[in-house]
C-alpha positions in Angstrom: 113.2 66.2 118.2 109.7 66.4 116.6 109.4 67.2 112.9 107.7 70.5 113.7 110.8 71.7 115.5 113.3 70.3 113.1 116.1 72.9 112.4 115.2 73.2 108.7 111.6 74.1 109.5 112.5 76.5 112.3 115.0 78.2 109.9 112.1 78.7 107.4 110.2 80.8 110.0 113.1 83.1 110.9 113.4 86.5 109.2 116.8 87.9 109.9 117.3 90.8 109.8 113.6 91.4 110.3 111.7 93.4 107.6 108.1 94.4 108.1 105.6 92.0 106.7 103.8 94.5 104.4 107.1 95.8 103.1 108.1 92.2 102.1 104.5 91.6 100.8 104.7 94.6 98.5 107.9 93.4 96.8 107.3 89.6 96.9 106.7 87.9 93.6 105.6 84.3 94.2 107.4 81.7 92.1 104.4 79.6 91.1 104.8 76.0 89.9 101.4 76.0 88.4 98.5 78.3 87.4 94.8 78.1 87.3 91.9 77.0 89.6 92.1 74.7 92.6 88.4 73.8 92.4 86.2 74.2 89.3 82.7 73.3 90.4 80.6 76.5 90.4 78.9 77.8 93.5 75.7 76.0 94.3 72.4 78.0 94.5 72.2 80.0 97.7 70.6 77.8 100.4 67.3 78.9 102.1 68.1 81.9 104.3 71.0 83.1 102.2 71.2 85.6 99.4 73.5 85.4 96.4 75.7 88.6 96.2 78.8 89.7 94.3 81.8 91.6 95.6 84.8 92.9 93.7 88.5 92.1 94.4 91.0 93.7 92.1 89.9 93.1 88.5 87.5 90.3 89.3 84.0 89.9 90.8 83.4 86.9 93.0 80.1 85.5 94.4 79.2 84.9 98.0 76.3 84.3 100.3 74.9 87.0 102.5 72.9 86.0 105.7 70.8 88.8 107.1 69.8 88.8 110.8 66.4 87.5 111.8 64.6 84.2 111.5 63.9 84.9 107.8 66.4 86.5 105.5 63.8 88.9 104.1 63.1 90.4 107.6 64.3 94.0 107.6 66.8 95.0 110.2 65.8 98.1 112.3 69.4 99.1 113.1 72.9 98.6 111.8 74.3 95.3 113.1 77.7 93.8 113.6 79.0 92.2 110.4 81.0 89.0 110.3 83.0 87.6 107.4 83.0 83.8 107.6 85.9 82.2 105.6 85.1 78.6 104.7 87.3 75.5 105.3 88.6 73.5 102.4 88.9 75.1 98.9 85.3 75.8 98.0 82.2 77.4 99.6 79.6 74.7 100.3 76.4 74.4 102.4 78.6 73.0 105.3 80.0 76.4 105.8 76.5 77.9 105.6 75.4 75.6 108.4 78.4 76.4 110.5 77.9 80.1 110.1 74.1 80.1 110.9 74.6 80.7 114.6 76.2 84.1 113.8 73.1 85.2 112.0 70.9 83.8 114.7 72.8 86.0 117.2 71.7 89.0 115.2 74.8 89.6 113.0 75.0 90.2 109.2 77.2 87.4 107.9 79.0 87.2 104.6 80.4 84.0 103.2 82.6 84.9 100.2 84.2 82.7 97.6 87.8 83.5 96.7 89.9 83.3 93.5 90.3 80.1 91.7 87.6 78.2 93.5 83.9 77.6 92.8 84.5 78.3 89.1 86.0 81.7 89.9 88.8 83.2 87.7 92.3 83.7 89.0 95.2 81.5 90.0 95.3 79.6 93.2 98.2 80.9 95.4 97.5 79.3 98.8 97.4 82.1 101.5 98.6 84.9 99.3 96.3 86.5 96.8 93.4 84.8 98.6 94.2 87.1 101.6 93.6 90.1 99.3 90.2 88.7 98.3 89.2 88.2 101.9 90.2 91.8 102.7 88.1 93.0 99.8 85.2 90.9 101.2 85.5 92.6 104.6 85.5 96.0 102.9 82.4 95.0 101.0 80.6 93.9 104.2 81.7 97.1 106.1 80.1 99.2 103.3 76.8 97.2 103.5 73.8 99.4 104.6 72.8 96.9 107.3 76.3 96.8 108.9 77.8 99.0 111.5 81.2 99.6 110.0 82.8 100.0 113.4 81.8 96.4 114.3 83.1 94.2 111.6 84.8 90.8 112.4 86.4 88.0 110.5 86.5 84.3 111.4 87.7 81.4 109.4 87.8 77.7 109.7 90.9 75.6 108.7 92.4 77.2 105.6 89.9 80.0 106.0 91.3 80.4 109.5 94.8 80.7 108.2 93.6 83.5 105.9 91.9 85.2 108.8 95.1 85.0 110.8 97.1 86.7 108.0 94.4 89.4 107.8 95.4 90.5 111.3 98.7 91.8 109.8 96.8 94.4 107.6 96.2 97.8 109.2 93.7 98.8 106.6 91.4 95.8 107.3 88.1 97.3 108.4 87.7 94.8 111.3 87.8 95.0 115.1 89.4 91.5 115.4 89.9 88.3 113.5 89.7 84.7 114.6 90.8 81.3 113.3 89.5 77.8 114.1 92.2 75.2 113.5 93.9 77.7 111.1 97.4 78.2 112.6 100.0 76.6 110.4 103.8 76.1 110.7 106.4 75.7 108.0 106.1 71.9 108.5 102.6 72.1 107.2 103.6 73.0 103.7 106.4 70.5 103.5 104.0 67.8 104.7 101.3 68.8 102.1 103.9 68.8 99.3 104.6 65.1 100.1 101.0 64.0 100.4 99.3 62.3 97.5 96.0 64.2 98.1 97.5 67.5 99.1 100.6 68.1 96.9 98.3 69.9 94.4 97.9 72.7 97.0 101.6 73.6 97.1 102.5 75.5 93.9 105.6 77.1 95.4 108.8 75.7 96.9 108.0 74.8 100.5 111.6 75.1 101.5 111.9 78.7 100.1 111.9 81.0 103.2 110.5 84.0 101.3 107.5 82.0 100.2 106.9 80.3 103.5 107.0 83.4 105.7 104.5 85.2 103.4 102.0 82.5 104.3 102.4 82.2 108.1 101.3 84.4 111.0 104.0 83.2 113.4 107.1 84.8 111.8 105.2 88.0 111.4 103.4 88.4 114.8 105.3 91.6 115.7 103.4 93.3 112.8 99.9 92.3 114.0 97.5 95.3 113.6 94.3 93.6 114.9 93.7 91.2 117.8 93.4 87.6 116.7 91.9 84.7 118.5 93.3 81.3 117.5 90.8 78.6 118.5 92.0 75.0 118.6 90.1 71.8 119.4 91.3 70.0 122.6 91.1 66.7 120.7 93.4 67.9 117.8 97.0 67.7 119.0 98.5 69.5 116.1 96.0 72.4 116.1 96.4 72.8 119.8 100.2 72.7 119.6 100.5 75.1 116.7 98.1 77.7 118.3 100.2 77.6 121.5 103.5 77.8 119.6 102.5 81.1 118.0 101.2 82.3 121.3 104.7 82.0 122.7 106.1 83.9 119.7 103.4 86.6 120.2 104.2 86.9 123.9 107.8 87.9 123.1 106.5 90.9 121.1 103.4 91.7 123.2 101.3 91.0 120.0 97.5 90.9 120.3 97.2 87.2 119.9 95.2 84.8 122.1 95.1 81.0 121.9 91.7 79.5 123.1 91.0 75.8 123.5 87.5 74.6 122.8 85.9 71.2 122.7 86.2 69.0 119.7 88.8 68.1 117.0 89.7 69.9 113.7 86.2 69.8 112.2 84.0 69.6 115.3 85.6 72.5 117.1 84.0 75.0 114.8 80.6 75.2 116.6 82.0 75.8 120.1 84.5 78.3 118.7 81.6 80.2 117.0 79.7 80.3 120.3 82.7 81.7 122.0 83.3 84.3 119.3 79.7 85.4 119.5 80.3 86.1 123.2 83.4 88.1 122.3 81.5 90.2 119.8 78.7 90.9 122.3 81.3 91.8 125.0 82.9 94.3 122.5 79.5 95.9 122.0 78.9 96.1 125.8 82.2 97.8 126.3 81.7 100.3 123.5 78.3 101.3 124.9 79.8 102.4 128.3 
């Protein structure tokens, strides 16, 4: 039996008897093994074509980059456009994410790349897929309120850890988004246990990876029956784990008729982001076409 299906990991993903995700989320108090930032380097100056902005999440204000539609960021938009929150990979916003998100702007969308708590020199404690989800939701609300954005056409897409955040956002009915998407962002309980053992990744796990209450707060799979927004899980054909985990959750979602779709695209974990972005642009444009009829 493969590690991902080992009984101890499967048990960590079962909620019996089932209690709604948001009900558990409201009462959950994470047992942190450490506090403070995960990454301390401050956000670099906004690259050409991006504008430095600030949004509020709870008691804090965090910076991010706004990409306006058009060839030049100073070009005024003549009508409200779809807005897309792009949640970066790794644990800091860098120009790599800016380059990956540019096709969304070139397609005519307003794009927001937020930083989150405890990264890029931001205040707060790193929680890994808990408080960071609240920050991402606040970023989506900020974008929906932007004067350039049609608040009926807001989307969220994330890459890697940002994709895991986007997946969890699909469980929040008050998220102002039509749909969310992840690229290599579907995790299983095995992921956290593996990271806790890794020399370079153990710093990411500040909770007990064998504590069911902690694990199920941070995974979409055990909570798919509570999905409130459609989610597309992109996985690169060349990444066996991403591909498998996306399909694993698709099977779980199918049992509950949850609005989850696994889509395979070319590439591996890092290189799959561009083809996934192209497919997501098609989805956004198809949504617009349907709403206009």
